[in-house]
C-alpha positions in Angstrom: 65.9 114.3 98.7 65.7 111.9 101.7 68.5 110.7 103.9 70.6 108.3 102.1 70.3 104.6 103.3 74.1 104.3 103.7 73.9 106.3 106.7 71.5 103.8 108.4 74.0 101.0 107.5 76.6 102.8 108.9 74.8 103.2 112.3 74.1 99.5 112.4 77.8 98.7 111.7 78.9 101.0 114.3 76.6 99.1 116.9 78.0 95.8 115.9 81.6 96.7 115.6 83.9 95.4 118.2 87.5 96.5 116.7 88.6 100.0 117.7 90.2 100.7 114.2 86.8 99.7 112.4 84.9 101.9 115.1 87.2 104.8 114.2 86.9 104.3 110.4 83.2 104.3 110.6 82.9 107.2 112.8 85.1 109.1 110.4 82.9 108.3 107.5 79.7 109.0 109.5 81.2 112.7 110.1 82.0 113.3 106.4 79.1 111.4 104.9 76.4 114.1 103.3 72.9 113.3 104.3 71.5 112.8 100.9 74.3 111.1 98.9 77.4 109.2 99.0 80.7 110.9 99.8 83.3 111.0 96.9 86.9 109.7 96.9 88.1 113.3 97.4 86.3 113.5 100.6 88.6 110.8 102.1 91.8 112.2 103.4 94.2 109.6 104.5 96.1 112.3 106.6 93.1 112.2 109.0 93.3 108.4 109.7 97.3 107.8 109.7 96.7 104.9 112.4 94.3 103.1 110.2 96.1 103.1 107.1 97.9 99.6 107.5 94.3 98.1 107.5 92.8 100.0 104.5 92.4 98.7 101.0 91.3 100.9 98.2 89.6 99.5 95.1 88.7 101.1 91.9 85.3 100.0 90.4 85.8 99.0 86.9 82.8 97.8 84.5 83.7 94.2 83.5 83.4 93.2 79.9 82.6 89.5 80.5 79.2 88.2 81.1 79.7 86.5 84.3 81.1 89.3 86.1 79.6 93.1 86.3 82.4 94.8 88.0 86.2 94.2 88.6 88.1 95.8 91.4 91.5 97.2 90.8 93.4 97.4 93.9 94.9 101.1 94.2 96.3 101.0 97.9 96.7 98.2 100.5 98.0 98.9 103.8 101.0 97.1 105.1 99.0 94.9 107.6 97.0 93.8 104.6 99.9 93.2 102.5 101.4 90.9 105.2 98.3 88.7 105.4 98.2 87.7 101.7 100.5 85.3 100.1 101.0 87.6 96.7 101.1 91.3 95.6 97.8 92.7 95.2 98.5 96.3 94.5 97.7 97.3 90.6 95.8 93.9 90.3 92.2 93.0 90.0 90.6 90.8 92.9 89.2 88.6 90.4 92.7 87.3 89.6 92.7 85.6 92.7 90.0 83.3 92.1 91.0 79.9 91.0 88.9 76.7 90.4 90.7 75.0 93.4 90.0 77.7 95.8 86.7 79.7 95.0 87.0 81.4 98.4 88.4 84.8 97.1 84.9 85.3 95.4 83.9 86.6 99.0 85.6 89.9 98.9 84.3 90.4 95.2 80.7 89.6 96.2 80.8 92.1 99.2 82.1 94.9 97.2 79.5 94.1 94.1 76.9 94.3 96.9 78.4 97.7 98.1 78.3 98.9 94.4 74.7 97.7 93.7 73.0 98.9 96.8 75.2 102.3 97.5 75.6 100.8 101.1 78.3 99.4 103.1 79.0 95.9 104.0 80.1 95.1 107.7 81.2 91.5 108.7 82.6 89.9 111.8 83.5 86.7 112.4 85.8 83.5 111.2 87.9 84.4 108.2 86.2 83.0 104.9 89.4 83.4 102.9 92.6 81.8 103.1 95.3 84.1 104.5 99.2 83.7 104.8 98.8 83.3 108.6 95.6 81.9 110.5 93.3 84.3 112.2 90.9 83.7 115.0 88.8 86.3 113.6 88.4 89.3 111.2 86.2 92.4 111.2 85.7 94.2 107.9 83.9 97.0 106.4 83.7 97.8 102.7 82.5 101.3 102.4 81.2 102.9 99.1 82.5 106.1 97.4 81.0 107.8 94.6 82.4 111.0 92.7 79.0 112.1 91.7 77.4 111.0 95.0 75.4 108.1 93.6 77.4 105.9 91.4 79.8 103.9 93.5 83.3 104.1 91.8 85.5 103.2 94.6 85.2 100.9 97.6 87.4 101.6 100.6 87.7 98.8 102.9 89.1 98.3 106.6 90.2 95.0 107.7 91.2 94.1 111.4 92.5 90.7 111.8 92.8 88.8 115.0 96.1 86.8 114.7 96.4 83.5 116.4 100.2 83.8 116.4 100.7 87.5 117.0 104.5 87.1 117.0 104.4 85.6 113.3 101.8 88.2 112.1 104.2 91.3 113.5 107.0 89.6 111.6 109.1 89.0 114.9 
């Protein structure tokens, strides 16, 4: 068996990342990533990254029974910073529940996660937000990372999302 392609994607994301929390997240997964397969959900130990937990979302991959969608993503865990940025509860809900005809922008986090499931490689983005949030952000850095219990089939996607708030006082709750 050769080197898993996600390791190359990980190196590339580390080279592009500017947010310290994202770099720490990527470095953590770089250390625990097996050479020839993906790490499983059980490899991730939140105790090792307590400072990053407010920025993390863990979604379970669920096969969809509708023809227009391959997968659904059930949010199992969402950190405090993520919860503050959205205008409704997301834990225990599927991401596609947030897609509406009036605002198709929530499709982006679904499409990125679908790409992670289909390729077995992380998706990294930095730049202007493509979603509507409760507050305005000047930039966002996000990484959606694959986890696979069997080392091949992605069954969870763990994400880190770092927001650069335009109004830091409003975002911090002051």
